[in-house]
GUVEX-26052 format. One record per atom (N, C-alpha, C): residue in three letters; chain; z negated, y, x negated; residue number from 1; atom name. Coordinates in pm, whole numbers. Each point is the difference from the previous one (the first is absolute). Layout:
BEGIN
<site><r>Ala</r><c>A</c><up>Z</up><north>Y</north><east>X</east><k>NUM</k><a>CA</a></site>
...
END
This chain:
BEGIN
<site><r>Unk</r><c>A</c><up>6183</up><north>-2789</north><east>3016</east><k>1</k><a>N</a></site>
<site><r>Unk</r><c>A</c><up>-106</up><north>92</north><east>-50</east><k>1</k><a>CA</a></site>
<site><r>Unk</r><c>A</c><up>-143</up><north>-79</north><east>-20</east><k>1</k><a>C</a></site>
<site><r>Unk</r><c>A</c><up>-62</up><north>19</north><east>-109</east><k>2</k><a>N</a></site>
<site><r>Unk</r><c>A</c><up>-106</up><north>-60</north><east>-46</east><k>2</k><a>CA</a></site>
<site><r>Unk</r><c>A</c><up>-122</up><north>78</north><east>72</east><k>2</k><a>C</a></site>
<site><r>Unk</r><c>A</c><up>-102</up><north>-74</north><east>54</east><k>3</k><a>N</a></site>
<site><r>Unk</r><c>A</c><up>-100</up><north>59</north><east>83</east><k>3</k><a>CA</a></site>
<site><r>Unk</r><c>A</c><up>-119</up><north>10</north><east>-107</east><k>3</k><a>C</a></site>
<site><r>Unk</r><c>A</c><up>-59</up><north>122</north><east>-8</east><k>4</k><a>N</a></site>
<site><r>Unk</r><c>A</c><up>-98</up><north>12</north><east>-99</east><k>4</k><a>CA</a></site>
<site><r>Unk</r><c>A</c><up>-131</up><north>11</north><east>84</east><k>4</k><a>C</a></site>
<site><r>Unk</r><c>A</c><up>-113</up><north>-59</north><east>-67</east><k>5</k><a>N</a></site>
<site><r>Unk</r><c>A</c><up>-135</up><north>4</north><east>64</east><k>5</k><a>CA</a></site>
<site><r>Unk</r><c>A</c><up>-68</up><north>117</north><east>-37</east><k>5</k><a>C</a></site>
<site><r>Unk</r><c>A</c><up>-69</up><north>64</north><east>94</east><k>6</k><a>N</a></site>
<site><r>Unk</r><c>A</c><up>-90</up><north>116</north><east>-43</east><k>6</k><a>CA</a></site>
<site><r>Unk</r><c>A</c><up>-117</up><north>-43</north><east>-91</east><k>6</k><a>C</a></site>
<site><r>Unk</r><c>A</c><up>-43</up><north>76</north><east>-92</east><k>7</k><a>N</a></site>
<site><r>Unk</r><c>A</c><up>-110</up><north>-18</north><east>-77</east><k>7</k><a>CA</a></site>
<site><r>Unk</r><c>A</c><up>-131</up><north>-1</north><east>76</east><k>7</k><a>C</a></site>
<site><r>Unk</r><c>A</c><up>-92</up><north>-65</north><east>-34</east><k>8</k><a>N</a></site>
<site><r>Unk</r><c>A</c><up>-139</up><north>5</north><east>55</east><k>8</k><a>CA</a></site>
<site><r>Unk</r><c>A</c><up>-80</up><north>108</north><east>-72</east><k>8</k><a>C</a></site>
<site><r>Unk</r><c>A</c><up>-57</up><north>79</north><east>81</east><k>9</k><a>N</a></site>
<site><r>Unk</r><c>A</c><up>-94</up><north>117</north><east>-52</east><k>9</k><a>CA</a></site>
<site><r>Unk</r><c>A</c><up>-126</up><north>-20</north><east>55</east><k>9</k><a>C</a></site>
<site><r>Unk</r><c>A</c><up>-113</up><north>-25</north><east>-95</east><k>10</k><a>N</a></site>
<site><r>Unk</r><c>A</c><up>-142</up><north>-35</north><east>59</east><k>10</k><a>CA</a></site>
<site><r>Unk</r><c>A</c><up>-76</up><north>124</north><east>-51</east><k>10</k><a>C</a></site>
<site><r>Unk</r><c>A</c><up>-83</up><north>51</north><east>89</east><k>11</k><a>N</a></site>
<site><r>Unk</r><c>A</c><up>-81</up><north>100</north><east>-16</east><k>11</k><a>CA</a></site>
<site><r>Unk</r><c>A</c><up>-134</up><north>-70</north><east>19</east><k>11</k><a>C</a></site>
<site><r>Unk</r><c>A</c><up>-98</up><north>-1</north><east>-99</east><k>12</k><a>N</a></site>
<site><r>Unk</r><c>A</c><up>-136</up><north>-54</north><east>1</east><k>12</k><a>CA</a></site>
<site><r>Unk</r><c>A</c><up>-100</up><north>106</north><east>1</east><k>12</k><a>C</a></site>
<site><r>Unk</r><c>A</c><up>-60</up><north>26</north><east>110</east><k>13</k><a>N</a></site>
<site><r>Unk</r><c>A</c><up>-110</up><north>83</north><east>6</east><k>13</k><a>CA</a></site>
<site><r>Unk</r><c>A</c><up>-139</up><north>-63</north><east>-38</east><k>13</k><a>C</a></site>
<site><r>Unk</r><c>A</c><up>-92</up><north>87</north><east>-44</east><k>14</k><a>N</a></site>
<site><r>Unk</r><c>A</c><up>-124</up><north>-64</north><east>-50</east><k>14</k><a>CA</a></site>
<site><r>Unk</r><c>A</c><up>-75</up><north>-56</north><east>118</east><k>14</k><a>C</a></site>
<site><r>Unk</r><c>A</c><up>-100</up><north>-88</north><east>-39</east><k>15</k><a>N</a></site>
<site><r>Unk</r><c>A</c><up>-78</up><north>-72</north><east>112</east><k>15</k><a>CA</a></site>
<site><r>Unk</r><c>A</c><up>-114</up><north>89</north><east>65</east><k>15</k><a>C</a></site>
<site><r>Unk</r><c>A</c><up>-2</up><north>125</north><east>-65</east><k>16</k><a>N</a></site>
<site><r>Unk</r><c>A</c><up>-92</up><north>82</north><east>82</east><k>16</k><a>CA</a></site>
<site><r>Unk</r><c>A</c><up>68</up><north>78</north><east>102</east><k>16</k><a>C</a></site>
<site><r>Unk</r><c>A</c><up>126</up><north>-16</north><east>17</east><k>17</k><a>N</a></site>
<site><r>Unk</r><c>A</c><up>81</up><north>79</north><east>105</east><k>17</k><a>CA</a></site>
<site><r>Unk</r><c>A</c><up>-43</up><north>-67</north><east>137</east><k>17</k><a>C</a></site>
<site><r>Unk</r><c>A</c><up>-32</up><north>84</north><east>109</east><k>18</k><a>N</a></site>
<site><r>Unk</r><c>A</c><up>-19</up><north>-68</north><east>128</east><k>18</k><a>CA</a></site>
<site><r>Unk</r><c>A</c><up>124</up><north>-51</north><east>50</east><k>18</k><a>C</a></site>
<site><r>Unk</r><c>A</c><up>-5</up><north>-112</north><east>90</east><k>19</k><a>N</a></site>
<site><r>Unk</r><c>A</c><up>103</up><north>-47</north><east>56</east><k>19</k><a>CA</a></site>
<site><r>Unk</r><c>A</c><up>77</up><north>98</north><east>77</east><k>19</k><a>C</a></site>
<site><r>Unk</r><c>A</c><up>-51</up><north>66</north><east>83</east><k>20</k><a>N</a></site>
<site><r>Unk</r><c>A</c><up>62</up><north>108</north><east>83</east><k>20</k><a>CA</a></site>
<site><r>Unk</r><c>A</c><up>78</up><north>87</north><east>-72</east><k>20</k><a>C</a></site>
<site><r>Unk</r><c>A</c><up>-43</up><north>49</north><east>-131</east><k>21</k><a>N</a></site>
<site><r>Unk</r><c>A</c><up>68</up><north>88</north><east>-88</east><k>21</k><a>CA</a></site>
<site><r>Unk</r><c>A</c><up>144</up><north>-76</north><east>-56</east><k>21</k><a>C</a></site>
<site><r>Unk</r><c>A</c><up>-40</up><north>-124</north><east>-19</east><k>22</k><a>N</a></site>
<site><r>Unk</r><c>A</c><up>108</up><north>-96</north><east>-53</east><k>22</k><a>CA</a></site>
<site><r>Unk</r><c>A</c><up>105</up><north>-4</north><east>108</east><k>22</k><a>C</a></site>
<site><r>Unk</r><c>A</c><up>-35</up><north>-43</north><east>118</east><k>23</k><a>N</a></site>
<site><r>Unk</r><c>A</c><up>97</up><north>-9</north><east>119</east><k>23</k><a>CA</a></site>
<site><r>Unk</r><c>A</c><up>91</up><north>133</north><east>13</east><k>23</k><a>C</a></site>
<site><r>Unk</r><c>A</c><up>-88</up><north>112</north><east>-8</east><k>24</k><a>N</a></site>
<site><r>Unk</r><c>A</c><up>73</up><north>128</north><east>12</east><k>24</k><a>CA</a></site>
<site><r>Unk</r><c>A</c><up>94</up><north>23</north><east>-116</east><k>24</k><a>C</a></site>
<site><r>Unk</r><c>A</c><up>-36</up><north>-38</north><east>-103</east><k>25</k><a>N</a></site>
<site><r>Unk</r><c>A</c><up>97</up><north>20</north><east>-113</east><k>25</k><a>CA</a></site>
<site><r>Unk</r><c>A</c><up>123</up><north>-88</north><east>12</east><k>25</k><a>C</a></site>
<site><r>Unk</r><c>A</c><up>-8</up><north>-121</north><east>44</east><k>26</k><a>N</a></site>
<site><r>Unk</r><c>A</c><up>102</up><north>-98</north><east>15</east><k>26</k><a>CA</a></site>
<site><r>Unk</r><c>A</c><up>97</up><north>51</north><east>95</east><k>26</k><a>C</a></site>
<site><r>Unk</r><c>A</c><up>-68</up><north>53</north><east>113</east><k>27</k><a>N</a></site>
<site><r>Unk</r><c>A</c><up>97</up><north>54</north><east>105</east><k>27</k><a>CA</a></site>
<site><r>Unk</r><c>A</c><up>80</up><north>122</north><east>-42</east><k>27</k><a>C</a></site>
<site><r>Unk</r><c>A</c><up>-80</up><north>76</north><east>-74</east><k>28</k><a>N</a></site>
<site><r>Unk</r><c>A</c><up>67</up><north>116</north><east>-66</east><k>28</k><a>CA</a></site>
<site><r>Unk</r><c>A</c><up>121</up><north>-24</north><east>-75</east><k>28</k><a>C</a></site>
<site><r>Unk</r><c>A</c><up>-12</up><north>-112</north><east>-89</east><k>29</k><a>N</a></site>
<site><r>Unk</r><c>A</c><up>117</up><north>-30</north><east>-88</east><k>29</k><a>CA</a></site>
<site><r>Unk</r><c>A</c><up>99</up><north>-63</north><east>78</east><k>29</k><a>C</a></site>
<site><r>Unk</r><c>A</c><up>-38</up><north>-71</north><east>92</east><k>30</k><a>N</a></site>
<site><r>Unk</r><c>A</c><up>104</up><north>-73</north><east>95</east><k>30</k><a>CA</a></site>
<site><r>Unk</r><c>A</c><up>82</up><north>117</north><east>80</east><k>30</k><a>C</a></site>
<site><r>Unk</r><c>A</c><up>-56</up><north>79</north><east>49</east><k>31</k><a>N</a></site>
<site><r>Unk</r><c>A</c><up>61</up><north>93</north><east>106</east><k>31</k><a>CA</a></site>
<site><r>Unk</r><c>A</c><up>44</up><north>132</north><east>-68</east><k>31</k><a>C</a></site>
<site><r>Unk</r><c>A</c><up>-39</up><north>63</north><east>-96</east><k>32</k><a>N</a></site>
<site><r>Unk</r><c>A</c><up>18</up><north>126</north><east>-56</east><k>32</k><a>CA</a></site>
<site><r>Unk</r><c>A</c><up>44</up><north>14</north><east>-146</east><k>32</k><a>C</a></site>
<site><r>Unk</r><c>A</c><up>49</up><north>-116</north><east>-44</east><k>33</k><a>N</a></site>
<site><r>Unk</r><c>A</c><up>56</up><north>6</north><east>-138</east><k>33</k><a>CA</a></site>
<site><r>Unk</r><c>A</c><up>138</up><north>-79</north><east>0</east><k>33</k><a>C</a></site>
<site><r>Unk</r><c>A</c><up>63</up><north>26</north><east>-125</east><k>34</k><a>N</a></site>
<site><r>Unk</r><c>A</c><up>132</up><north>-91</north><east>-18</east><k>34</k><a>CA</a></site>
<site><r>Unk</r><c>A</c><up>-35</up><north>-138</north><east>-55</east><k>34</k><a>C</a></site>
<site><r>Unk</r><c>A</c><up>-123</up><north>-34</north><east>-35</east><k>35</k><a>N</a></site>
<site><r>Unk</r><c>A</c><up>-38</up><north>-116</north><east>-68</east><k>35</k><a>CA</a></site>
<site><r>Unk</r><c>A</c><up>44</up><north>-122</north><east>76</east><k>35</k><a>C</a></site>
<site><r>Unk</r><c>A</c><up>-7</up><north>-6</north><east>141</east><k>36</k><a>N</a></site>
<site><r>Unk</r><c>A</c><up>30</up><north>-104</north><east>77</east><k>36</k><a>CA</a></site>
<site><r>Unk</r><c>A</c><up>148</up><north>-31</north><east>-11</east><k>36</k><a>C</a></site>
<site><r>Unk</r><c>A</c><up>71</up><north>109</north><east>-24</east><k>37</k><a>N</a></site>
<site><r>Unk</r><c>A</c><up>155</up><north>-26</north><east>11</east><k>37</k><a>CA</a></site>
<site><r>Unk</r><c>A</c><up>39</up><north>-63</north><east>-137</east><k>37</k><a>C</a></site>
<site><r>Unk</r><c>A</c><up>-70</up><north>27</north><east>-97</east><k>38</k><a>N</a></site>
<site><r>Unk</r><c>A</c><up>34</up><north>-44</north><east>-150</east><k>38</k><a>CA</a></site>
<site><r>Unk</r><c>A</c><up>-71</up><north>-115</north><east>-44</east><k>38</k><a>C</a></site>
<site><r>Unk</r><c>A</c><up>-116</up><north>-33</north><east>57</east><k>39</k><a>N</a></site>
<site><r>Unk</r><c>A</c><up>-81</up><north>-98</north><east>-54</east><k>39</k><a>CA</a></site>
<site><r>Unk</r><c>A</c><up>-63</up><north>-85</north><east>114</east><k>39</k><a>C</a></site>
<site><r>Unk</r><c>A</c><up>-37</up><north>-113</north><east>-10</east><k>40</k><a>N</a></site>
<site><r>Unk</r><c>A</c><up>-90</up><north>-86</north><east>67</east><k>40</k><a>CA</a></site>
<site><r>Unk</r><c>A</c><up>-131</up><north>48</north><east>-43</east><k>40</k><a>C</a></site>
<site><r>Unk</r><c>A</c><up>-91</up><north>70</north><east>92</east><k>41</k><a>N</a></site>
<site><r>Unk</r><c>A</c><up>-113</up><north>68</north><east>-51</east><k>41</k><a>CA</a></site>
<site><r>Unk</r><c>A</c><up>-120</up><north>-81</north><east>46</east><k>41</k><a>C</a></site>
<site><r>Unk</r><c>A</c><up>-92</up><north>-24</north><east>-91</east><k>42</k><a>N</a></site>
<site><r>Unk</r><c>A</c><up>-125</up><north>-62</north><east>49</east><k>42</k><a>CA</a></site>
<site><r>Unk</r><c>A</c><up>-124</up><north>83</north><east>-55</east><k>42</k><a>C</a></site>
<site><r>Unk</r><c>A</c><up>-77</up><north>35</north><east>97</east><k>43</k><a>N</a></site>
<site><r>Unk</r><c>A</c><up>-118</up><north>94</north><east>-29</east><k>43</k><a>CA</a></site>
<site><r>Unk</r><c>A</c><up>-131</up><north>-89</north><east>22</east><k>43</k><a>C</a></site>
<site><r>Unk</r><c>A</c><up>-91</up><north>-15</north><east>-110</east><k>44</k><a>N</a></site>
<site><r>Unk</r><c>A</c><up>-102</up><north>-88</north><east>-9</east><k>44</k><a>CA</a></site>
<site><r>Unk</r><c>A</c><up>-105</up><north>79</north><east>-35</east><k>44</k><a>C</a></site>
<site><r>Unk</r><c>A</c><up>-131</up><north>-53</north><east>35</east><k>45</k><a>N</a></site>
<site><r>Unk</r><c>A</c><up>-130</up><north>25</north><east>-41</east><k>45</k><a>CA</a></site>
<site><r>Unk</r><c>A</c><up>-36</up><north>-111</north><east>-107</east><k>45</k><a>C</a></site>
<site><r>Unk</r><c>A</c><up>-10</up><north>43</north><east>-129</east><k>46</k><a>N</a></site>
<site><r>Unk</r><c>A</c><up>-20</up><north>-96</north><east>-114</east><k>46</k><a>CA</a></site>
<site><r>Unk</r><c>A</c><up>-165</up><north>-35</north><east>-20</east><k>46</k><a>C</a></site>
<site><r>Unk</r><c>A</c><up>-36</up><north>-99</north><east>49</east><k>47</k><a>N</a></site>
<site><r>Unk</r><c>A</c><up>-152</up><north>-29</north><east>-13</east><k>47</k><a>CA</a></site>
<site><r>Unk</r><c>A</c><up>-41</up><north>-11</north><east>-154</east><k>47</k><a>C</a></site>
<site><r>Unk</r><c>A</c><up>93</up><north>-12</north><east>-91</east><k>48</k><a>N</a></site>
<site><r>Unk</r><c>A</c><up>-23</up><north>-1</north><east>-130</east><k>48</k><a>CA</a></site>
<site><r>Unk</r><c>A</c><up>17</up><north>134</north><east>-85</east><k>48</k><a>C</a></site>
<site><r>Unk</r><c>A</c><up>26</up><north>97</north><east>81</east><k>49</k><a>N</a></site>
<site><r>Unk</r><c>A</c><up>39</up><north>137</north><east>-68</east><k>49</k><a>CA</a></site>
<site><r>Unk</r><c>A</c><up>-107</up><north>99</north><east>60</east><k>49</k><a>C</a></site>
<site><r>Unk</r><c>A</c><up>-88</up><north>29</north><east>-83</east><k>50</k><a>N</a></site>
<site><r>Unk</r><c>A</c><up>-93</up><north>103</north><east>43</east><k>50</k><a>CA</a></site>
<site><r>Unk</r><c>A</c><up>34</up><north>158</north><east>-40</east><k>50</k><a>C</a></site>
<site><r>Unk</r><c>A</c><up>107</up><north>12</north><east>-54</east><k>51</k><a>N</a></site>
<site><r>Unk</r><c>A</c><up>46</up><north>152</north><east>-66</east><k>51</k><a>CA</a></site>
<site><r>Unk</r><c>A</c><up>111</up><north>32</north><east>82</east><k>51</k><a>C</a></site>
<site><r>Unk</r><c>A</c><up>91</up><north>23</north><east>-90</east><k>52</k><a>N</a></site>
<site><r>Unk</r><c>A</c><up>138</up><north>72</north><east>51</east><k>52</k><a>CA</a></site>
<site><r>Unk</r><c>A</c><up>82</up><north>-81</north><east>84</east><k>52</k><a>C</a></site>
<site><r>Unk</r><c>A</c><up>103</up><north>86</north><east>58</east><k>53</k><a>N</a></site>
<site><r>Unk</r><c>A</c><up>98</up><north>-63</north><east>69</east><k>53</k><a>CA</a></site>
<site><r>Unk</r><c>A</c><up>101</up><north>-64</north><east>-86</east><k>53</k><a>C</a></site>
<site><r>Unk</r><c>A</c><up>31</up><north>-108</north><east>23</east><k>54</k><a>N</a></site>
<site><r>Unk</r><c>A</c><up>102</up><north>-83</north><east>-107</east><k>54</k><a>CA</a></site>
<site><r>Unk</r><c>A</c><up>117</up><north>-35</north><east>70</east><k>54</k><a>C</a></site>
<site><r>Unk</r><c>A</c><up>144</up><north>-6</north><east>-72</east><k>55</k><a>N</a></site>
<site><r>Unk</r><c>A</c><up>116</up><north>-30</north><east>40</east><k>55</k><a>CA</a></site>
<site><r>Unk</r><c>A</c><up>59</up><north>-112</north><east>-61</east><k>55</k><a>C</a></site>
<site><r>Unk</r><c>A</c><up>94</up><north>-89</north><east>69</east><k>56</k><a>N</a></site>
<site><r>Unk</r><c>A</c><up>65</up><north>-97</north><east>-65</east><k>56</k><a>CA</a></site>
<site><r>Unk</r><c>A</c><up>134</up><north>-1</north><east>67</east><k>56</k><a>C</a></site>
<site><r>Unk</r><c>A</c><up>109</up><north>-40</north><east>-68</east><k>57</k><a>N</a></site>
<site><r>Unk</r><c>A</c><up>135</up><north>7</north><east>57</east><k>57</k><a>CA</a></site>
<site><r>Unk</r><c>A</c><up>58</up><north>-123</north><east>-47</east><k>57</k><a>C</a></site>
<site><r>Unk</r><c>A</c><up>61</up><north>-87</north><east>77</east><k>58</k><a>N</a></site>
<site><r>Unk</r><c>A</c><up>68</up><north>-114</north><east>-51</east><k>58</k><a>CA</a></site>
<site><r>Unk</r><c>A</c><up>152</up><north>6</north><east>59</east><k>58</k><a>C</a></site>
<site><r>Unk</r><c>A</c><up>81</up><north>-56</north><east>-74</east><k>59</k><a>N</a></site>
<site><r>Unk</r><c>A</c><up>151</up><north>-16</north><east>16</east><k>59</k><a>CA</a></site>
<site><r>Unk</r><c>A</c><up>61</up><north>138</north><east>9</east><k>59</k><a>C</a></site>
<site><r>Unk</r><c>A</c><up>-49</up><north>93</north><east>-72</east><k>60</k><a>N</a></site>
<site><r>Unk</r><c>A</c><up>47</up><north>145</north><east>4</east><k>60</k><a>CA</a></site>
<site><r>Unk</r><c>A</c><up>112</up><north>10</north><east>-108</east><k>60</k><a>C</a></site>
<site><r>Unk</r><c>A</c><up>111</up><north>76</north><east>56</east><k>61</k><a>N</a></site>
<site><r>Unk</r><c>A</c><up>100</up><north>24</north><east>-96</east><k>61</k><a>CA</a></site>
<site><r>Unk</r><c>A</c><up>-24</up><north>142</north><east>-89</east><k>61</k><a>C</a></site>
<site><r>Unk</r><c>A</c><up>-106</up><north>49</north><east>43</east><k>62</k><a>N</a></site>
<site><r>Unk</r><c>A</c><up>-36</up><north>147</north><east>-50</east><k>62</k><a>CA</a></site>
<site><r>Unk</r><c>A</c><up>-75</up><north>-16</north><east>-141</east><k>62</k><a>C</a></site>
<site><r>Unk</r><c>A</c><up>17</up><north>109</north><east>-74</east><k>63</k><a>N</a></site>
<site><r>Unk</r><c>A</c><up>-47</up><north>0</north><east>-133</east><k>63</k><a>CA</a></site>
<site><r>Unk</r><c>A</c><up>-153</up><north>33</north><east>12</east><k>63</k><a>C</a></site>
<site><r>Unk</r><c>A</c><up>-73</up><north>3</north><east>-119</east><k>64</k><a>N</a></site>
<site><r>Unk</r><c>A</c><up>-135</up><north>9</north><east>9</east><k>64</k><a>CA</a></site>
<site><r>Unk</r><c>A</c><up>-33</up><north>149</north><east>25</east><k>64</k><a>C</a></site>
<site><r>Unk</r><c>A</c><up>103</up><north>91</north><east>-34</east><k>65</k><a>N</a></site>
<site><r>Unk</r><c>A</c><up>-10</up><north>140</north><east>25</east><k>65</k><a>CA</a></site>
<site><r>Unk</r><c>A</c><up>14</up><north>18</north><east>132</east><k>65</k><a>C</a></site>
<site><r>Unk</r><c>A</c><up>80</up><north>-53</north><east>74</east><k>66</k><a>N</a></site>
<site><r>Unk</r><c>A</c><up>11</up><north>16</north><east>144</east><k>66</k><a>CA</a></site>
<site><r>Unk</r><c>A</c><up>-127</up><north>-58</north><east>68</east><k>66</k><a>C</a></site>
<site><r>Unk</r><c>A</c><up>-46</up><north>-92</north><east>-47</east><k>67</k><a>N</a></site>
<site><r>Unk</r><c>A</c><up>-116</up><north>-78</north><east>67</east><k>67</k><a>CA</a></site>
<site><r>Unk</r><c>A</c><up>-128</up><north>101</north><east>-8</east><k>67</k><a>C</a></site>
<site><r>Unk</r><c>A</c><up>-9</up><north>61</north><east>-130</east><k>68</k><a>N</a></site>
<site><r>Unk</r><c>A</c><up>-97</up><north>100</north><east>-14</east><k>68</k><a>CA</a></site>
<site><r>Unk</r><c>A</c><up>6</up><north>110</north><east>87</east><k>68</k><a>C</a></site>
<site><r>Unk</r><c>A</c><up>126</up><north>41</north><east>37</east><k>69</k><a>N</a></site>
<site><r>Unk</r><c>A</c><up>32</up><north>123</north><east>82</east><k>69</k><a>CA</a></site>
<site><r>Unk</r><c>A</c><up>-43</up><north>-43</north><east>145</east><k>69</k><a>C</a></site>
<site><r>Unk</r><c>A</c><up>33</up><north>-123</north><east>36</east><k>70</k><a>N</a></site>
<site><r>Unk</r><c>A</c><up>-45</up><north>-52</north><east>142</east><k>70</k><a>CA</a></site>
<site><r>Unk</r><c>A</c><up>-145</up><north>-4</north><east>7</east><k>70</k><a>C</a></site>
<site><r>Unk</r><c>A</c><up>-70</up><north>-30</north><east>-94</east><k>71</k><a>N</a></site>
<site><r>Unk</r><c>A</c><up>-152</up><north>-18</north><east>-7</east><k>71</k><a>CA</a></site>
<site><r>Unk</r><c>A</c><up>-61</up><north>152</north><east>34</east><k>71</k><a>C</a></site>
<site><r>Unk</r><c>A</c><up>66</up><north>79</north><east>-75</east><k>72</k><a>N</a></site>
<site><r>Unk</r><c>A</c><up>-47</up><north>152</north><east>18</east><k>72</k><a>CA</a></site>
<site><r>Unk</r><c>A</c><up>24</up><north>49</north><east>138</east><k>72</k><a>C</a></site>
<site><r>Unk</r><c>A</c><up>132</up><north>-37</north><east>57</east><k>73</k><a>N</a></site>
<site><r>Unk</r><c>A</c><up>25</up><north>40</north><east>136</east><k>73</k><a>CA</a></site>
<site><r>Unk</r><c>A</c><up>-101</up><north>-41</north><east>107</east><k>73</k><a>C</a></site>
<site><r>Unk</r><c>A</c><up>-17</up><north>-141</north><east>-21</east><k>74</k><a>N</a></site>
<site><r>Unk</r><c>A</c><up>-115</up><north>-65</north><east>93</east><k>74</k><a>CA</a></site>
<site><r>Unk</r><c>A</c><up>-135</up><north>74</north><east>-10</east><k>74</k><a>C</a></site>
<site><r>Unk</r><c>A</c><up>-40</up><north>18</north><east>-132</east><k>75</k><a>N</a></site>
<site><r>Unk</r><c>A</c><up>-132</up><north>67</north><east>-16</east><k>75</k><a>CA</a></site>
<site><r>Unk</r><c>A</c><up>4</up><north>136</north><east>73</east><k>75</k><a>C</a></site>
<site><r>Unk</r><c>A</c><up>111</up><north>59</north><east>-12</east><k>76</k><a>N</a></site>
<site><r>Unk</r><c>A</c><up>12</up><north>160</north><east>47</east><k>76</k><a>CA</a></site>
<site><r>Unk</r><c>A</c><up>-17</up><north>-29</north><east>167</east><k>76</k><a>C</a></site>
<site><r>Unk</r><c>A</c><up>62</up><north>-108</north><east>50</east><k>77</k><a>N</a></site>
<site><r>Unk</r><c>A</c><up>13</up><north>-16</north><east>162</east><k>77</k><a>CA</a></site>
<site><r>Unk</r><c>A</c><up>-168</up><north>-17</north><east>17</east><k>77</k><a>C</a></site>
<site><r>Unk</r><c>A</c><up>-59</up><north>-80</north><east>-63</east><k>78</k><a>N</a></site>
<site><r>Unk</r><c>A</c><up>-132</up><north>-32</north><east>38</east><k>78</k><a>CA</a></site>
<site><r>Unk</r><c>A</c><up>-100</up><north>111</north><east>-7</east><k>78</k><a>C</a></site>
<site><r>Unk</r><c>A</c><up>26</up><north>86</north><east>-101</east><k>79</k><a>N</a></site>
<site><r>Unk</r><c>A</c><up>-74</up><north>120</north><east>-34</east><k>79</k><a>CA</a></site>
<site><r>Unk</r><c>A</c><up>3</up><north>90</north><east>106</east><k>79</k><a>C</a></site>
<site><r>Unk</r><c>A</c><up>136</up><north>43</north><east>43</east><k>80</k><a>N</a></site>
<site><r>Unk</r><c>A</c><up>28</up><north>79</north><east>109</east><k>80</k><a>CA</a></site>
<site><r>Unk</r><c>A</c><up>-36</up><north>-40</north><east>136</east><k>80</k><a>C</a></site>
<site><r>Unk</r><c>A</c><up>6</up><north>-131</north><east>17</east><k>81</k><a>N</a></site>
<site><r>Unk</r><c>A</c><up>-64</up><north>-58</north><east>131</east><k>81</k><a>CA</a></site>
<site><r>Unk</r><c>A</c><up>-160</up><north>22</north><east>11</east><k>81</k><a>C</a></site>
<site><r>Unk</r><c>A</c><up>-54</up><north>-30</north><east>-113</east><k>82</k><a>N</a></site>
<site><r>Unk</r><c>A</c><up>-149</up><north>19</north><east>0</east><k>82</k><a>CA</a></site>
<site><r>Unk</r><c>A</c><up>-43</up><north>148</north><east>27</east><k>82</k><a>C</a></site>
<site><r>Unk</r><c>A</c><up>91</up><north>94</north><east>-50</east><k>83</k><a>N</a></site>
<site><r>Unk</r><c>A</c><up>-29</up><north>146</north><east>29</east><k>83</k><a>CA</a></site>
<site><r>Unk</r><c>A</c><up>11</up><north>21</north><east>136</east><k>83</k><a>C</a></site>
<site><r>Unk</r><c>A</c><up>101</up><north>-59</north><east>55</east><k>84</k><a>N</a></site>
<site><r>Unk</r><c>A</c><up>31</up><north>32</north><east>160</east><k>84</k><a>CA</a></site>
<site><r>Unk</r><c>A</c><up>-100</up><north>-51</north><east>88</east><k>84</k><a>C</a></site>
<site><r>Unk</r><c>A</c><up>-81</up><north>-100</north><east>-30</east><k>85</k><a>N</a></site>
<site><r>Unk</r><c>A</c><up>-103</up><north>-63</north><east>71</east><k>85</k><a>CA</a></site>
<site><r>Unk</r><c>A</c><up>-130</up><north>83</north><east>-3</east><k>85</k><a>C</a></site>
<site><r>Unk</r><c>A</c><up>-9</up><north>69</north><east>-92</east><k>86</k><a>N</a></site>
<site><r>Unk</r><c>A</c><up>-134</up><north>74</north><east>-35</east><k>86</k><a>CA</a></site>
<site><r>Unk</r><c>A</c><up>-7</up><north>128</north><east>116</east><k>86</k><a>C</a></site>
END
């Protein structure tokens, strides 16, 4: 049986995001989503990004459409989590 490596999924938050929020988001993705099972997950605060959340995926067998759907799911998790904290 050939062993396949998990893809690497990177979530880059803007530099304006407080470290505490970044840590909370990373913990949320690690503990409460399927992402950890399917991907090596890396959550970063990108000092060169002043705007939107950005995504990258390496070594993925998924199509571009599947990647776009994954991004939508992640953004929905973030949005729902932000509402829960208010």
